[in-house]
C-alpha positions in Angstrom: 109.6 126.8 111.0 106.4 125.6 112.2 105.8 123.8 115.0 106.5 120.5 115.4 103.4 118.6 115.7 102.7 120.7 112.2 106.0 120.0 110.9 105.3 115.4 111.9 101.4 115.6 110.4 103.7 117.4 107.0 106.6 114.2 107.6 104.9 111.1 109.0 102.7 111.2 105.2 104.3 107.7 103.5 107.6 106.9 106.5 107.0 103.2 107.4 109.4 104.1 110.6 110.9 106.4 112.8 113.6 104.6 114.6 113.4 105.6 117.2 110.1 108.4 116.7 110.6 109.9 120.5 113.9 111.3 119.2 112.8 112.4 116.7 109.9 114.2 118.0 112.8 115.8 121.0 115.2 116.9 117.8 112.5 118.5 116.2 112.0 120.7 119.4 115.0 121.7 120.1 115.7 123.1 117.0 112.8 124.9 116.5 113.9 126.1 120.2 117.9 126.8 119.2 116.8 127.7 115.4 119.6 125.6 114.1 118.4 122.9 111.4 118.3 119.4 111.0 120.8 118.4 108.9 118.8 116.0 107.5 121.1 112.8 105.3 119.8 111.1 101.9 122.6 108.9 100.4 122.4 107.6 96.8 124.9 105.3 94.3 125.6 106.1 90.9 124.6 102.6 89.8 123.1 103.3 86.4 122.1 107.2 84.6 118.8 106.9 85.1 117.2 108.2 88.4 113.8 107.0 89.0 110.2 107.7 90.5 111.4 104.6 93.2 114.3 106.8 94.0 112.3 109.8 94.3 110.3 108.8 97.7 112.8 109.2 99.7 114.3 112.1 97.4 111.0 113.8 98.1 110.5 113.8 101.7 113.9 115.6 101.7 112.4 118.3 99.8 109.9 118.1 102.4 112.5 118.5 105.2 114.4 121.9 103.1 110.3 123.5 102.8 110.3 123.3 106.9 113.7 124.9 107.4 115.9 121.6 107.2 118.8 121.3 105.3 119.7 119.0 103.0 122.5 116.7 103.0 122.8 114.2 99.7 125.8 112.0 99.8 126.7 110.9 95.9 128.2 106.6 97.1 130.5 106.9 94.3 132.9 104.3 96.6 130.4 103.1 98.6 128.4 102.2 95.0 131.8 100.5 93.8 130.9 98.3 97.5 127.1 97.4 95.9 124.4 97.8 98.4 123.6 94.8 98.8 120.0 95.8 101.3 117.0 93.2 100.5 119.7 91.2 97.7 120.1 87.9 97.6 123.3 87.7 95.5 126.1 89.8 95.4 125.5 93.0 92.8 127.9 93.4 89.8 131.2 95.2 89.9 131.6 98.4 88.5 134.6 100.5 88.0 135.6 103.5 88.8 135.2 105.3 85.1 131.7 104.2 85.1 130.7 104.9 88.3 132.1 108.9 87.9 130.0 109.0 84.3 126.9 107.5 85.8 127.7 110.2 89.0 128.4 113.3 86.1 124.3 112.9 85.4 122.6 112.1 88.3 122.7 115.0 90.3 120.7 117.3 87.5 118.0 114.8 87.4 118.5 114.6 91.2 118.1 118.6 91.2 114.4 117.8 90.0 113.3 117.2 92.9 115.0 119.1 95.5 116.7 122.4 95.4 120.2 121.6 95.0 121.0 125.8 95.5 120.2 125.3 99.2 121.5 121.6 99.9 124.3 120.5 100.5 126.3 117.9 98.2 129.2 115.8 99.0 130.9 112.5 97.4 131.5 110.1 99.5 135.4 109.0 98.0 136.2 112.9 99.1 137.2 111.0 102.3 136.9 107.4 101.5 139.9 108.0 99.2 141.9 109.5 101.5 141.5 106.4 104.1 144.5 103.8 105.4 144.3 100.8 105.6 144.6 101.3 110.3 141.6 104.0 109.2 139.9 100.1 107.4 141.1 98.3 110.4 139.5 100.3 112.6 135.7 101.1 111.0 135.9 97.6 110.9 136.1 97.7 114.6 132.8 98.9 114.4 130.2 95.7 113.8 130.7 91.8 114.8 130.2 89.2 112.3 127.3 87.7 114.2 125.5 91.6 113.4 126.1 90.8 110.0 125.6 87.2 109.8 122.0 88.4 111.8 121.2 90.6 108.6 118.0 89.0 107.2 120.0 89.1 103.6 122.8 88.2 104.5 121.0 85.5 106.4 119.1 83.7 103.5 122.4 83.9 101.4 124.2 81.3 104.1 121.0 79.8 104.6 121.1 79.1 100.4 124.6 78.2 100.6 125.4 81.5 99.0 128.3 83.5 99.2 128.5 86.2 100.7 131.9 87.6 100.4 133.7 90.5 102.9 134.2 93.1 100.8 129.8 93.2 101.0 130.6 93.7 105.0 132.4 96.7 104.6 129.3 98.6 102.9 126.7 99.2 105.7 130.2 100.5 108.2 131.0 102.8 105.1 127.4 103.8 104.6 127.3 105.0 108.3 130.5 106.5 108.1 129.1 108.3 105.7 127.1 110.2 108.5 129.6 110.7 111.1 131.6 112.8 108.4 128.4 115.0 107.5 127.2 114.9 111.1 123.4 113.6 110.3 120.6 114.3 113.0 117.7 112.3 110.2 119.0 110.1 107.3 116.3 108.5 105.4 116.5 105.5 103.6 114.3 102.6 102.4 113.3 99.8 104.0 115.2 97.2 103.4 118.3 100.2 104.6 117.3 100.1 108.2 119.7 97.7 109.6 122.6 100.1 107.8 121.0 104.0 109.5 121.2 101.7 112.7 124.9 101.2 112.3 125.8 105.1 111.6 123.9 105.8 115.3 126.9 103.1 117.0 129.8 105.1 114.6 128.1 108.6 116.0 128.4 107.6 119.2 131.7 105.8 119.1 133.1 109.6 117.9 130.9 111.4 120.6 128.5 112.5 118.2 124.6 113.0 118.7 122.9 109.5 117.4 121.0 110.0 114.1 117.5 109.5 113.9 115.9 106.5 110.7 113.6 107.1 109.1 112.3 104.6 106.3 109.9 104.7 103.7 108.4 101.5 101.7 109.6 100.3 98.1 107.9 101.1 96.0 106.8 98.5 93.3 107.5 99.2 89.3 105.5 99.5 86.6 104.4 95.6 86.6 102.8 96.2 90.5 105.0 93.8 92.0 108.5 94.1 91.4 110.5 96.2 93.2 111.1 99.7 90.9 114.3 99.3 88.6 115.9 98.9 85.3 117.5 96.6 85.4 113.7 94.9 85.8 112.3 97.3 82.4 109.1 98.5 85.1 110.9 101.4 86.0 109.5 105.4 85.4 112.6 108.1 84.8 112.6 111.3 86.1 113.9 112.5 82.8 111.7 111.0 80.4 109.3 113.0 78.1 106.2 113.7 79.9 104.5 111.2 77.6 106.6 108.5 78.2 106.2 109.4 81.3 102.5 109.2 81.6 101.7 106.8 79.4 103.5 104.5 82.4 101.6 106.2 84.8 98.8 104.8 82.3 100.0 101.1 82.5 100.2 100.0 86.0 98.1 97.7 87.6 95.0 99.2 90.0 96.1 97.4 92.8 99.4 100.0 93.6 97.9 103.1 92.8 97.3 104.1 96.7 101.0 104.0 96.9 101.6 105.7 94.0 99.3 108.6 94.9 100.5 108.8 98.7 104.4 108.6 98.2 104.6 110.7 94.9 102.1 113.3 95.0 101.2 116.3 97.2 97.2 115.5 96.5 95.7 115.5 100.0 94.4 111.8 101.6 90.6 112.0 101.5 91.0 113.6 98.0 93.3 109.9 97.2 89.6 107.8 99.2 87.8 109.7 96.9 89.4 108.5 93.8 89.9 105.4 95.0 86.0 104.6 96.1 84.0 101.5 94.9 82.4 102.1 92.5 84.2 105.1 90.5 86.1 104.2 87.7 89.6 103.3 88.3 91.0 105.1 84.5 89.9 108.5 85.9 92.2 107.9 89.3 95.1 106.4 87.1 94.9 109.7 85.3 94.7 112.2 87.8 97.5 109.8 89.0 100.4 110.6 86.0 99.3 114.2 85.5 99.6 114.9 89.4 103.3 112.5 88.5 104.0 114.7 84.9 103.1 117.5 85.8 106.0 118.6 88.8 108.9 117.6 86.4 106.8 118.9 83.1 104.7 121.3 84.5 100.9 120.9 84.1 100.8 122.1 80.7 102.9 119.3 79.3 100.9 117.1 81.9 97.7 118.4 80.2 98.7 117.9 76.9 99.9 114.3 77.8 96.4 113.0 79.1 95.3 114.7 76.3 97.4 112.7 73.3 97.0 109.4 75.9 93.4 110.1 75.2 93.8 110.6 71.4 96.0 107.1 70.2 93.5 105.6 73.1 90.9 106.4 70.7 92.7 104.7 67.6 93.8 108.5 66.8 97.2 108.5 65.6 99.3 112.2 67.2 99.9 115.3 65.4 103.1 115.0 65.4 104.9 112.3 64.2 108.4 111.9 64.2 110.0 111.2 60.2 112.9 108.9 60.6 115.0 108.8 57.1 115.2 105.6 54.9 118.4 104.7 52.8 117.2 103.3 49.4 119.8 101.4 49.1 118.8 99.2 51.7 115.1 98.7 49.7 114.7 95.8 46.8 114.1 96.8 43.2 110.6 97.3 44.4 110.9 99.8 46.3 110.5 96.9 49.1 112.4 95.4 52.8 111.1 93.1 55.5 108.5 94.3 57.7 111.1 93.7 61.0 114.0 95.5 59.0 111.8 98.4 58.9 110.5 99.0 62.6 114.3 97.9 63.8 115.4 100.8 61.0 112.3 103.4 61.9 113.8 103.6 65.5 110.1 101.8 67.3 112.2 98.7 67.9 115.7 99.2 69.4 116.5 95.1 67.3 115.8 93.4 64.7 115.0 90.3 67.0 112.8 92.7 69.0 111.1 93.7 66.2 110.7 90.0 64.9 108.5 89.7 68.3 106.6 92.9 68.5 105.6 91.7 65.1 104.3 87.4 65.2 102.2 89.5 68.3 100.2 91.7 65.7 101.7 94.7 67.4 102.8 96.3 64.3 100.4 98.2 61.9 101.0 100.0 58.5 99.8 102.7 56.6 96.7 105.1 57.3 94.2 101.7 57.1 96.3 99.8 59.6 96.9 97.1 58.0 98.0 94.7 61.1 101.5 92.8 59.5 102.0 89.1 61.6 104.5 87.9 59.5 108.6 89.7 60.3 109.5 88.1 56.8 106.7 90.1 54.9 108.0 92.5 52.6 106.5 96.0 53.2 106.8 98.7 49.6 107.9 101.5 51.0 106.1 104.7 49.3 108.0 108.4 51.0 105.2 109.3 53.6 104.1 106.2 55.2 103.2 105.4 58.5 104.1 102.7 60.8 103.6 102.0 64.5 105.0 99.1 67.4 102.8 98.9 70.1 100.3 101.7 71.9 102.2 104.2 71.7 105.4 104.2 69.0 105.2 105.4 66.2 107.3 107.0 63.3 106.5 108.3 59.2 109.3 107.2 56.9 110.9 109.7 54.9 113.5 108.1 51.2 116.7 110.0 51.4 118.1 111.4 47.9 
């Protein structure tokens, strides 16, 4: 195991705060002396089915701890998800049902396994202990926090000032997250900057149970592909770790220039000196973005797939169609007597848009071209005569070839 100074030099990359920092150094030094790895916790609530690059920021830090010889402890928050993390929220989260959470959780671990080594990690569901809690135990847990502490939270304070409701069940969330640390005896917990309050609650609960308190390590919130708001599926600005290589690369290439340094720092292992060179004044931002896209795609699909995705993106950017175009079979019964179909229906039936309304909008914006001459269609009601093999393009990255069924 590398010495403490070497470990700290690796682990502080992309970290916002370590609280308390002196305790973290002491824990590392004691770990080296005793040969006992640190127990490093990260909890993730299965509130959706997609793990995106925003989730990977602390997960990548967890993998770094693993590679340095420490123990990764993943908490699947199937019970905290029923409450909903209020951190950084300006309103109460929508309620999920237990079946929804369980369905989401099944696919989460497979995606998390793309980042950390699950074969050498501990995985726990916090429902394993919370499902056994009696009401008296819940009351005892609530003794770990005062109303003053809760109302002083920045997110709750803003909601109270704006006369937005803060429900009592939300006040349980930081206590539940903190109790997870008691259950697994965490030495370090990873989380986003907005979770510092909950990470520090665990210290009080651990001390009350005679445990040495954990150290909180927080990381910045990754902005999404829009460059402004935090990455999230509900905002439509996310890059999923399970997305195909070409889709992932294309989304990276779509981000604004401003967040590129944060993406390099938080999502890649490229030396920061190389990042400085890529982002220096006078360099082409497109070259830096391509290097970023290849570095990210290679982690989830391999270097060859990253190179192919970059080549495919360049080909499409030059106006050429991809070598492989997906075929979609159309039912001839959908066509009129002359073999025609409204443009917006065609785009929807080829799977290029999820609804006829979104197809109408894209066509009206000039985002759809037809055939080898790339004829631009701007009226959604235009009747398109479909011949077998007709190529239809939607936006910059979607394309399909119409096949007429028998």
